C-alpha positions as CSV (number, residue, x, y, z in Angstrom):
1,M,4.3,25.1,-54.7
2,T,7.5,26.2,-53.9
3,K,9.3,23.6,-52.2
4,P,11.4,24.6,-49.4
5,S,15.1,25.1,-48.8
6,P,18.1,22.9,-47.0
7,S,18.2,26.0,-44.5
8,Q,14.3,25.1,-43.7
9,T,14.3,21.6,-42.6
10,P,16.6,19.5,-40.3
11,S,19.4,17.6,-41.2
12,L,20.7,14.6,-40.4
13,R,23.9,16.2,-39.8
14,S,22.4,17.6,-36.9
15,L,21.8,14.4,-35.5
16,P,23.5,14.2,-32.0
17,S,25.4,10.7,-32.0
18,V,25.5,7.8,-29.9
19,D,28.3,9.3,-28.4
20,A,27.7,13.0,-28.1
21,L,24.2,11.5,-26.2
22,L,25.8,9.9,-23.4
23,R,28.2,12.8,-23.1
24,T,25.5,14.5,-21.6
25,E,25.2,15.1,-18.2
26,R,22.0,13.7,-17.5
27,A,23.1,10.5,-19.4
28,R,25.7,9.9,-16.7
29,A,23.8,10.5,-14.0
30,L,21.7,7.6,-16.0
31,K,24.4,5.0,-16.4
32,S,24.2,4.4,-12.6
33,I,20.6,4.0,-12.3
34,V,20.3,1.2,-16.1
35,G,24.0,0.4,-16.6
36,A,26.9,1.7,-19.3
37,R,25.7,-1.3,-21.9
38,R,22.4,-1.1,-21.3
39,L,22.5,3.0,-21.5
40,A,24.4,2.3,-25.1
41,A,21.9,0.5,-26.1
42,I,18.7,2.9,-25.4
43,A,20.7,6.0,-26.6
44,R,21.4,3.8,-29.8
45,E,17.6,3.4,-30.3
46,V,16.9,6.9,-29.8
47,T,19.1,8.1,-32.3
48,D,17.8,5.9,-34.7
49,E,14.5,6.7,-34.2
50,L,14.9,11.1,-34.1
51,R,17.2,10.0,-37.7
52,L,13.5,8.0,-38.9
53,E,11.6,11.4,-37.7
54,V,14.2,13.5,-39.4
55,R,14.2,11.6,-42.4
56,Q,10.1,12.6,-43.2
57,T,10.0,15.6,-42.2
58,A,12.5,16.6,-45.0
59,S,10.2,14.3,-47.4
60,T,7.4,16.4,-45.4
61,P,8.2,19.2,-43.9
62,T,6.0,21.2,-41.9
63,P,6.0,24.7,-40.8
64,D,8.0,24.4,-37.7
65,A,10.7,22.4,-39.7
66,A,13.3,24.9,-39.2
67,S,13.6,25.1,-35.5
68,I,14.8,21.5,-35.1
69,S,18.0,23.0,-34.9
70,R,21.3,21.0,-33.7
71,D,21.0,21.8,-30.2
72,G,17.4,21.2,-30.1
73,L,17.9,16.9,-31.7
74,L,20.3,16.8,-29.1
75,A,17.8,18.5,-26.3
76,E,15.2,16.0,-27.3
77,A,17.2,13.0,-27.5
78,T,18.1,14.3,-24.0
79,R,14.7,14.4,-23.4
80,R,13.8,10.5,-25.3
81,L,17.0,8.9,-23.1
82,E,16.1,10.1,-19.8
83,V,12.1,9.5,-20.7
84,A,13.1,5.7,-22.4
85,C,15.5,4.2,-18.9
86,G,12.3,5.5,-16.4
87,R,10.2,3.4,-18.2
88,E,12.5,0.8,-18.0
89,S,13.0,0.8,-14.6
90,S,9.1,1.3,-13.8
91,S,8.9,-2.0,-15.3
92,G,11.0,-4.0,-12.6
93,M,9.9,-5.5,-9.3
94,R,8.7,-2.6,-7.1
95,R,7.0,-1.6,-4.4
96,V,3.5,-0.3,-4.6
97,I,0.5,0.9,-2.4
98,N,-2.3,-1.5,-2.8
99,A,-5.5,0.9,-2.5
100,T,-7.9,-1.4,-4.2
101,G,-9.3,-2.8,-1.4
102,V,-8.1,-6.3,-3.0
103,I,-6.7,-8.0,-0.5
104,L,-5.4,-11.2,-2.7
105,H,-4.3,-8.8,-5.8
106,T,-2.3,-11.4,-8.4
107,N,-1.3,-8.3,-10.1
108,L,0.0,-7.3,-7.1
109,G,1.6,-10.2,-5.5
110,R,-1.3,-11.5,-3.9
111,A,-0.8,-12.2,0.2
112,P,1.2,-9.2,2.0
113,L,4.1,-10.9,4.4
114,S,4.3,-10.3,7.9
115,D,6.9,-8.8,9.3
116,E,8.3,-11.4,11.2
117,A,8.5,-13.3,7.4
118,R,10.0,-10.3,5.7
119,R,12.9,-10.3,9.4
120,A,13.4,-13.8,8.5
121,I,13.5,-13.9,5.0
122,A,16.5,-10.5,4.9
123,V,17.9,-12.2,8.2
124,D,18.6,-15.8,7.5
125,A,17.6,-16.8,4.0
126,T,19.8,-14.0,2.5
127,R,23.3,-15.8,3.8
128,Y,24.8,-19.6,4.3
129,C,21.1,-20.8,6.7
130,T,20.5,-24.0,7.5
131,L,18.7,-25.0,4.4
132,E,19.6,-29.0,3.8
133,Y,22.1,-29.1,7.6
134,D,21.2,-31.0,10.7
135,L,23.2,-28.9,13.4
136,E,22.3,-30.8,15.8
137,N,24.6,-33.8,14.2
138,G,26.0,-31.4,12.2
139,S,25.3,-34.1,9.1
140,R,23.0,-33.3,6.1
141,G,19.1,-32.8,6.4
142,R,16.2,-32.5,5.0
143,R,14.9,-29.5,3.3
144,G,11.9,-27.4,4.8
145,S,12.0,-29.9,7.6
146,R,11.0,-27.7,9.9
147,V,8.0,-26.3,7.2
148,E,6.5,-29.8,7.0
149,Q,6.4,-30.1,10.9
150,L,4.7,-27.3,11.2
151,L,1.7,-27.7,7.7
152,C,1.7,-31.6,10.1
153,E,1.1,-30.1,13.4
154,L,-1.9,-27.8,12.1
155,T,-3.8,-29.9,9.4
156,G,-3.6,-33.3,11.2
157,A,-1.9,-34.8,8.2
158,E,0.9,-37.9,8.6
159,A,3.4,-35.8,6.2
160,A,3.9,-32.4,4.4
161,L,5.3,-31.3,1.4
162,V,6.3,-28.2,-0.3
163,V,6.5,-27.1,-4.0
164,N,6.8,-23.6,-5.8
165,N,2.7,-23.6,-6.6
166,C,-0.6,-25.4,-5.7
167,A,-0.4,-25.8,-10.1
168,A,2.9,-27.8,-9.7
169,A,1.1,-29.4,-6.7
170,A,-1.8,-31.0,-8.8
171,L,1.0,-32.3,-11.5
172,L,2.9,-33.8,-9.1
173,V,0.1,-35.1,-7.4
174,L,-1.4,-36.8,-10.8
175,S,1.7,-37.4,-12.0
176,V,2.8,-40.3,-8.9
177,L,-0.9,-41.4,-8.6
178,A,-2.1,-41.3,-12.0
179,R,-0.2,-41.6,-14.6
180,E,-1.3,-44.5,-17.7
181,G,-4.7,-44.6,-16.1
182,E,-7.6,-42.4,-15.4
183,T,-8.8,-40.0,-12.7
184,I,-12.0,-39.4,-12.3
185,V,-13.1,-35.7,-11.7
186,S,-16.8,-34.4,-11.5
187,R,-17.7,-31.9,-14.5
188,G,-18.7,-28.9,-12.4
189,E,-15.2,-29.0,-11.1
190,L,-12.4,-29.0,-14.1
191,V,-11.9,-24.7,-13.6
192,E,-10.3,-22.3,-15.1
193,I,-7.9,-19.9,-12.9
194,G,-6.1,-17.0,-13.8
195,G,-3.7,-17.1,-16.5
196,D,-5.3,-19.8,-18.5
197,F,-4.6,-22.6,-16.3
198,R,-7.1,-25.2,-16.6
199,V,-7.7,-28.2,-14.5
200,P,-8.2,-30.2,-17.4
201,D,-4.6,-29.2,-18.6
202,V,-2.7,-30.3,-15.7
203,M,-4.2,-33.7,-15.7
204,A,-3.4,-33.9,-19.8
205,A,0.1,-32.7,-18.7
206,S,0.3,-35.1,-16.1
207,G,-0.6,-38.1,-18.3
208,T,-3.4,-38.8,-16.7
209,T,-7.0,-39.4,-18.5
210,M,-9.8,-37.3,-16.9
211,V,-13.2,-39.2,-16.9
212,E,-15.7,-36.8,-16.3
213,V,-18.9,-37.2,-14.4
214,G,-22.0,-35.9,-13.5
215,T,-23.0,-32.5,-15.1
216,T,-22.3,-28.6,-14.6
217,N,-24.7,-28.1,-11.4
218,R,-25.1,-32.0,-10.3
219,T,-22.8,-34.9,-9.1
220,R,-24.4,-37.5,-7.5
221,L,-22.4,-40.4,-5.1
222,S,-23.4,-43.0,-8.3
223,D,-21.6,-41.2,-11.6
224,Y,-18.3,-41.7,-9.5
225,Q,-19.5,-45.4,-9.0
226,K,-20.6,-45.7,-12.6
227,A,-17.2,-44.7,-13.6
228,L,-14.7,-46.7,-11.4
229,N,-12.7,-49.5,-14.0
230,D,-9.9,-51.4,-13.7
231,K,-8.5,-48.2,-15.2
232,T,-9.4,-45.8,-12.8
233,R,-6.0,-44.6,-10.3
234,L,-7.4,-42.2,-8.3
235,I,-10.0,-40.1,-7.3
236,M,-10.4,-36.3,-7.1
237,R,-12.3,-33.0,-6.1
238,V,-11.2,-29.3,-7.2
239,H,-12.7,-26.8,-5.0
240,T,-14.3,-23.8,-7.0
241,S,-12.2,-21.4,-5.2
242,N,-13.1,-18.2,-8.3
243,Y,-16.6,-19.0,-8.6
244,R,-19.8,-20.9,-7.4
245,I,-22.3,-22.6,-8.7
246,V,-26.3,-22.1,-6.8
247,G,-29.8,-22.8,-7.4
248,F,-30.8,-26.1,-7.9
249,T,-27.5,-27.7,-7.2
250,N,-25.7,-31.6,-6.0
251,T,-22.0,-33.0,-4.7
252,P,-21.4,-35.8,-3.0
253,A,-20.4,-34.9,0.8
254,L,-16.4,-35.3,1.1
255,R,-16.6,-38.3,3.0
256,E,-18.8,-40.2,0.6
257,L,-16.1,-39.5,-1.2
258,V,-13.6,-40.9,0.6
259,E,-14.9,-44.2,1.3
260,L,-16.0,-44.8,-2.0
261,A,-12.1,-43.9,-3.0
262,H,-10.9,-46.8,-0.2
263,S,-13.4,-49.3,-0.7
264,A,-12.7,-49.4,-4.6
265,G,-8.5,-49.3,-2.9
266,L,-7.7,-46.0,-4.7
267,P,-6.7,-43.1,-3.2
268,F,-8.6,-40.0,-2.1
269,Y,-7.3,-36.6,-3.5
270,E,-8.6,-32.8,-2.5
271,D,-6.7,-29.7,-4.6
272,A,-8.4,-27.4,-2.2
273,G,-7.1,-24.3,-4.0
274,S,-7.2,-21.0,-1.9
275,G,-7.7,-23.4,1.8
276,A,-7.5,-22.1,5.0
277,L,-6.5,-23.2,8.2
278,L,-9.0,-21.8,10.2
279,D,-12.6,-21.2,9.6
280,L,-13.3,-17.6,8.2
281,N,-17.4,-17.4,8.6
282,A,-17.4,-15.5,10.7
283,Y,-15.1,-12.7,8.7
284,G,-17.7,-13.3,5.5
285,L,-15.5,-16.1,4.1
286,T,-18.1,-18.8,3.4
287,G,-17.3,-21.9,1.9
288,E,-13.7,-22.3,1.4
289,P,-12.0,-25.3,3.1
290,I,-10.7,-25.7,6.0
291,I,-7.7,-28.1,5.7
292,S,-7.8,-30.3,8.9
293,D,-11.0,-31.5,7.6
294,S,-10.4,-32.8,5.4
295,I,-7.9,-34.7,6.6
296,A,-9.9,-35.8,9.7
297,A,-12.6,-36.9,6.9
298,G,-9.6,-39.6,5.6
299,A,-8.2,-37.9,2.3
300,D,-5.1,-39.1,1.3
301,V,-3.6,-36.5,0.1
302,V,-4.9,-32.5,0.1
303,S,-2.7,-29.3,-1.7
304,F,-4.0,-26.1,-1.0
305,S,-1.7,-22.4,-1.9
306,G,0.6,-20.4,0.4
307,D,-0.4,-17.2,-0.9
308,K,-4.0,-17.0,-0.8
309,L,-5.8,-17.1,3.0
310,L,-2.9,-18.3,4.5
311,G,-1.4,-15.1,3.9
312,G,2.0,-16.5,2.7
313,P,4.5,-16.5,0.0
314,Q,3.8,-18.3,-3.1
315,A,3.9,-22.5,-2.8
316,G,2.0,-25.3,-3.6
317,L,1.5,-27.6,0.0
318,I,0.9,-30.6,0.0
319,V,-0.4,-33.0,3.7
320,G,-1.5,-35.9,3.3
321,S,-0.8,-39.3,4.5
322,A,2.8,-40.3,4.6
323,P,3.4,-43.8,2.0
324,V,1.2,-40.9,-0.4
325,I,3.7,-38.0,0.5
326,D,7.2,-40.0,0.7
327,S,5.8,-41.4,-3.0
328,L,5.9,-37.1,-3.9
329,R,8.7,-37.3,-2.2
330,S,11.2,-39.9,-4.0
331,H,9.3,-38.9,-7.6
332,P,11.7,-36.9,-9.8
333,L,10.1,-34.3,-10.4
334,Y,9.8,-33.3,-7.0
335,R,13.3,-31.5,-7.5
336,A,12.3,-29.8,-10.6
337,L,9.3,-27.9,-8.5
338,R,10.7,-27.8,-5.0
339,T,11.2,-24.0,-3.7
340,D,13.9,-22.2,-2.8
341,K,14.7,-20.9,0.6
342,L,13.8,-18.0,0.5
343,V,10.0,-19.4,0.1
344,L,10.4,-21.9,3.1
345,T,12.1,-19.2,5.7
346,A,8.8,-17.1,4.8
347,L,6.7,-20.2,5.2
348,E,8.3,-21.0,8.4
349,A,7.2,-17.9,9.8
350,T,3.4,-17.6,8.3
351,L,3.1,-21.0,10.1
352,S,5.1,-20.6,13.4
353,A,2.4,-18.2,13.7
354,Y,-0.4,-19.7,13.1
355,S,1.2,-22.1,16.1
356,R,1.5,-19.1,18.2
357,E,-2.2,-18.5,17.6
358,T,-0.7,-14.7,17.0
359,H,-1.9,-15.2,13.1
360,F,-4.1,-12.1,13.7
361,D,-1.8,-9.7,15.2
362,E,1.0,-10.6,12.7
363,L,0.0,-11.5,9.3
364,P,-1.5,-9.1,7.1
365,T,-3.8,-10.8,4.8
366,L,-5.9,-12.1,7.7
367,Q,-5.8,-8.7,10.0
368,M,-6.7,-6.6,6.6
369,I,-10.1,-9.8,6.0
370,A,-11.0,-8.7,9.8
371,L,-11.1,-4.9,9.8
372,S,-14.7,-3.9,10.1
373,Q,-16.6,-1.6,8.6
374,D,-16.4,1.5,11.4
375,E,-12.7,0.5,11.6
376,I,-12.1,2.1,7.9
377,R,-14.7,5.1,8.3
378,G,-12.6,6.4,11.2
379,R,-9.3,5.5,9.0
380,A,-10.7,7.1,5.9
381,E,-12.5,10.0,8.0
382,E,-9.0,11.3,10.0
383,L,-7.4,10.8,6.4
384,I,-9.0,12.8,5.2
385,A,-9.6,15.9,7.3
386,R,-5.1,15.6,7.6
387,V,-4.9,16.1,3.4
388,S,-7.5,18.8,3.6
389,Q,-5.1,20.5,5.8
390,I,-2.0,20.1,3.7
391,I,-3.4,20.1,0.2
392,S,-2.9,23.9,-1.7
393,S,-5.7,24.3,-4.1
394,D,-9.6,23.8,-4.1
395,G,-9.0,21.4,-6.8
396,L,-9.4,18.1,-5.4
397,I,-12.6,17.2,-4.1
398,L,-12.5,13.9,-1.5
399,E,-15.8,12.2,-0.2
400,L,-16.4,9.2,1.6
401,I,-19.0,6.2,0.3
402,E,-19.9,3.5,1.6
403,G,-18.5,0.0,-1.0
404,E,-17.5,-3.5,-0.8
405,S,-13.7,-5.0,-0.6
406,A,-12.9,-8.0,-2.1
407,V,-10.4,-11.0,-1.5
408,G,-9.2,-11.4,-4.6
409,G,-7.2,-14.3,-5.6
410,G,-10.0,-16.8,-6.5
411,S,-10.6,-17.0,-3.1
412,A,-14.1,-16.3,-1.1
413,P,-15.8,-15.1,-4.8
414,T,-19.2,-14.4,-2.9
415,A,-17.2,-12.6,-0.1
416,N,-18.8,-9.5,1.6
417,L,-16.8,-7.7,3.1
418,K,-18.3,-3.6,3.4
419,T,-15.8,-1.0,3.8
420,V,-15.5,2.7,2.9
421,L,-14.0,3.8,0.3
422,I,-12.8,7.5,-0.4
423,A,-13.3,8.9,-3.7
424,L,-11.5,11.4,-5.4
425,S,-12.4,13.5,-7.7
426,H,-11.0,17.0,-9.3
427,T,-12.5,20.1,-10.6
428,R,-9.8,20.1,-13.5
429,L,-8.9,16.4,-13.9
430,S,-10.6,13.4,-15.0
431,A,-10.5,10.0,-13.3
432,E,-8.0,8.4,-15.2
433,A,-5.7,11.6,-14.8
434,I,-5.8,11.2,-11.2
435,E,-5.6,7.7,-11.3
436,G,-2.4,8.1,-13.9
437,A,-0.6,10.6,-11.2
438,L,-1.1,8.5,-8.7
439,R,0.1,5.3,-10.0
440,R,3.6,7.1,-11.2
441,F,4.0,8.8,-7.7
442,N,7.3,7.4,-6.2
443,P,5.8,5.0,-4.3
444,P,2.7,3.8,-6.9
445,V,-0.7,4.3,-5.5
446,I,-3.2,1.5,-7.5
447,A,-6.4,2.9,-7.2
448,R,-9.6,2.1,-9.0
449,I,-12.0,3.6,-10.9
450,A,-15.4,3.6,-11.0
451,E,-18.8,5.9,-12.2
452,A,-15.6,8.2,-13.4
453,K,-14.3,8.4,-9.5
454,V,-10.9,7.2,-8.4
455,L,-11.8,4.7,-5.2
456,L,-9.3,4.3,-2.2
457,D,-10.4,1.3,-0.1
458,L,-8.0,1.5,3.1
459,R,-8.4,-1.9,3.8
460,T,-6.0,-3.3,1.7
461,V,-3.2,-0.1,2.8
462,T,-1.2,-0.5,6.4
463,A,-1.3,2.7,8.7
464,A,2.6,3.5,7.8
465,E,1.8,3.6,4.5
466,E,-1.1,6.0,4.9
467,A,1.6,9.2,4.9
468,E,2.8,8.0,1.7
469,V,-1.0,8.3,0.2
470,M,-1.1,11.8,1.5
471,R,1.3,12.4,0.0
472,A,0.6,11.5,-3.3
473,L,-2.8,13.3,-2.7
474,A,-0.9,16.6,-2.2
475,A,0.8,16.6,-5.4
476,I,-2.4,16.0,-7.3
477,S,-4.1,19.1,-5.7
């Protein structure tokens, strides 16, 4: 076999230097996007990658090796630089349009904030603010005092506290009330939620010893009674937010557990998970604990999430008796787990909507839950009609099919939210190609695929976002 001449293979001398790559017009434009230092680092990665490929080509030449010129390598390096910068930019935090129909989509940030919460963050929390300042007295105030006051009013609790998420709330409660002692919990409540978070792991980290009672599907009050001893510090109930056990089941009523704990001189703690401030049974969300009911039943401390059914920012909300909350507040761990001014501001705006009884008018999560199938159908029909007027070819096919939305976020797993889906197919493109095009649009439209069709659920798309969805669809056609 005749060995290729040097002129037929790309030469390392033809490779552009990092400096030459950075002097290109496109590189200069990218500097303002990723910064000079990061751009230089990416340029080095690109040239190193090309150098390796040129060496491999020299040892095993290909038929088109001769076409790789100095200008060709520079053009290829520039292209790769642009792709790498684009990939890096898209990996950061970006707004997306959630067309999946999953209301509390964990990967997409769970509950979207209300207009008032976003306004309050932008206007109040991003500047100097009254985080720990009392305007009335001109002295130091208590962090989150208004949020705590609203939580007490809305749940009937004596006192309240806010930490950065529900797992942190559980860790704080268990560390303060049950460290170096035993905590009794039903075996059927040892849940695992997203990110491999498990209740037993949090209990172990808090320093309490977990005592499991009952079986997976049936736990009796007598099981708790038999487990009581002089090492018991706490009786705990965990709401199984992300699954349900049905059929041959049994669990004591909340009031029974509270009475048992108090008769033994122990506090009772309920980890309510998603929790809710109001009854959502009318919308198909059954089995979710209402926090005020837990307080009325005598629970000493209850924790729940801020960014799930409440419809606010990520936070762990703790309500209960004043002595218990005071003990949590004074513990050093609280300072490590407390929230910042941005969360507190958004939370205050969210809770204020409940206090004014305008929650269904203001909070996107509740608005999405309350949408009827007919309302979604009307919006979907109108969107299809408008898209049909602007698409430039007959490649994209849009049709309506009935389906179900999901609450998501580990909440209401048995909820049955009927919806109408826009099903997308194409005469030339696969479902994966359509989904990818929507995902790469600006802003990205996140959809789901089922039975070789891309599905859009307008339950989780605001009316203001529909025009952007239309543009994304038009770009596909």
